[in-house]
C-alpha positions in Angstrom: 20.0 -0.9 -4.6 17.1 0.1 -2.3 19.2 2.9 -0.8 20.0 4.2 -4.3 16.3 4.3 -5.2 15.6 6.0 -1.9 18.3 8.6 -2.5 17.6 9.3 -6.2 13.8 9.0 -6.3 12.2 9.1 -2.8 14.1 11.5 -0.5 14.2 15.2 -1.7 16.1 16.1 1.5 18.9 13.6 1.1 19.3 14.3 -2.7 19.2 18.0 -2.1 21.8 17.8 0.6 24.1 15.7 -1.5 23.7 17.9 -4.6 24.1 21.1 -2.5 27.4 19.9 -0.9 28.7 18.8 -4.3 27.9 22.1 -5.9 29.4 24.0 -3.0 32.7 22.0 -3.3 32.8 22.7 -7.1 32.0 26.4 -6.5 34.9 26.7 -4.0 37.2 24.9 -6.4 36.2 27.2 -9.3 36.6 30.3 -7.1 40.1 29.2 -6.3 41.1 29.2 -9.9 39.7 26.0 -11.3 37.6 25.5 -14.4 33.9 26.4 -14.2 33.0 23.5 -16.5 32.6 20.8 -13.6 30.3 23.3 -11.8 28.1 23.9 -14.8 27.9 20.2 -15.6 27.0 19.4 -12.0 24.4 22.1 -11.9 22.8 20.7 -15.1 22.9 17.1 -13.7 21.4 18.4 -10.4 18.4 20.0 -12.2 17.8 16.8 -14.1 17.9 14.7 -11.0 15.6 16.9 -9.0 13.1 17.2 -11.8 13.2 13.4 -12.3 12.7 12.8 -8.6 9.7 15.2 -8.6 8.1 13.4 -11.6 8.7 9.7 -10.7 6.5 8.1 -8.1 7.9 4.8 -6.9 5.9 1.8 -5.6 7.0 2.6 -2.0 5.9 6.2 -2.3 2.5 5.2 -3.8 1.9 2.6 -1.1 3.0 5.0 1.7 0.6 7.6 0.5 -2.4 5.2 0.4 -1.5 3.4 3.6 -0.9 6.6 5.6 -4.3 8.0 4.5 -6.0 4.8 5.6 -4.1 4.9 9.0 -5.1 8.5 9.6 -8.7 7.6 8.8 -8.7 4.6 11.1 -7.6 6.8 14.0 -10.6 9.0 13.4 -12.8 5.8 13.3 -13.6 6.3 9.6 -13.2 4.0 6.6 -13.5 6.4 3.7 -9.9 6.2 2.6 -9.9 2.4 3.0 -13.1 2.1 0.8 -11.6 4.4 -1.8 -8.3 2.4 -1.9 -9.9 -1.0 -2.4 -10.5 -2.3 -5.9 -14.0 -3.6 -6.8 -12.4 -7.1 -7.2 -10.8 -7.0 -3.8 -10.6 -10.4 -2.2 -9.1 -11.2 1.2 -10.0 -14.9 1.2 -12.8 -16.3 3.3 -14.1 -15.3 6.7 -16.6 -17.5 8.5 -17.1 -19.5 5.4 -18.0 -16.5 3.2 -15.9 -14.5 0.7 -14.3 -11.5 2.2 -15.2 -9.0 -0.6 -14.6 -5.3 -0.7 -18.0 -4.4 0.8 -17.8 -7.1 3.5 -14.3 -6.1 4.4 -15.2 -2.4 4.9 -18.3 -3.5 6.9 -16.1 -5.7 9.2 -13.6 -2.8 9.7 -16.5 -0.5 10.6 -17.9 -3.0 13.1 -14.4 -3.4 14.6 -14.0 0.4 14.9 -17.3 0.5 16.8 -15.8 -1.9 19.4 -12.3 -0.5 19.7 -10.7 2.9 19.7 -7.4 3.4 17.9 -5.6 6.2 19.7 -2.6 6.5 17.3 -0.9 4.5 14.6 2.7 4.8 13.4 4.1 3.0 10.4 7.5 1.8 11.3 8.6 0.0 8.1 7.5 -0.3 4.5 9.1 -2.8 2.1 8.2 -3.7 -1.5 8.6 -7.5 -1.5 7.0 -8.6 -4.7 7.0 -6.9 -8.1 5.2 -8.1 -11.2 4.1 -6.1 -14.3 1.1 -4.1 -13.1 1.2 -5.5 -9.5 3.3 -5.2 -6.4 3.2 -6.3 -2.7 4.0 -3.8 0.1 4.7 -5.2 3.5 3.9 -2.5 6.1 4.7 -2.7 9.8 2.8 -0.7 12.3 2.8 0.2 16.0 -0.6 1.3 17.4 -2.2 2.1 20.7 -5.7 0.5 21.0 -8.3 0.9 23.7 -11.0 -1.8 24.2 -13.5 -1.5 27.0 -11.2 -0.8 30.1 -8.1 -2.3 28.5 -5.4 -0.3 26.6 -2.2 -1.4 25.0 0.3 -0.9 22.3 0.4 -3.5 19.6 2.8 -4.3 16.7 1.5 -5.7 13.4 2.7 -6.5 9.9 0.5 -6.6 6.8 1.0 -7.7 3.2 -0.9 -5.3 0.9 -1.1 -6.2 -2.8 -1.6 -3.3 -5.2 -2.6 -3.7 -8.8 -3.0 -1.2 -11.7 -6.7 -1.1 -12.5 -8.9 1.1 -14.6 -9.1 3.5 -11.6 -5.4 3.7 -11.1 -3.4 1.7 -8.5 -5.7 0.1 -6.0 -5.5 -2.6 -3.2 -6.6 -6.0 -4.4 -5.6 -8.0 -1.3 -4.7 -7.4 2.4 -3.2 -10.2 4.5 -2.3 -10.0 8.2 1.2 -11.4 8.6 1.8 -10.7 12.3 -0.3 -9.1 15.1 0.8 -9.0 18.8 -1.4 -11.3 20.8 -2.6 -13.3 17.8 -0.4 -16.3 17.4 -1.1 -17.0 13.7 -2.7 -14.0 12.1 -5.6 -14.7 9.9 -9.0 -13.0 9.3 -10.8 -15.8 11.1 -8.5 -15.5 14.2 -8.7 -11.7 14.2 -12.5 -11.9 14.3 -12.4 -14.3 17.3 -10.0 -12.2 19.3 
């Protein structure tokens, strides 16, 4: 079912190619003496599908847009997109015994970006794993090259990002590290120590 959602709602290129080929076959059939009715119906259905795809924003598209903006900002050592995406009620658990609130989380990321340099980040996977009314969880996998002092390396990571519909639109209410290369059990406490 995910491939059907991707085809019908998320990929203009794939849907356009499929519809274009279908219309071409029906055009050839009509030109060879067939009825024009299937071509006209297919053309109407194509317009409806393309308009629907343009109007509907899926959870995967919404998450990809927000997470890609955050990743681009992180490469530039900025946190503006992150701060804008986090809800006021953001809560990432506890870190060093204190609640990891929105302000504290952004401050910790800023401090981390002063110590390390993120050369590039590439999102390699994005799955929607949990759906509830007004809430969904996006699991995003990344590959990133990071420099720290004289050391440099490419690291894989996977994050669970919970989005919720708020008064300000869809915003991130929780971020949990699931896996980070070199960190055996990813947690905010362990990340701070590494």
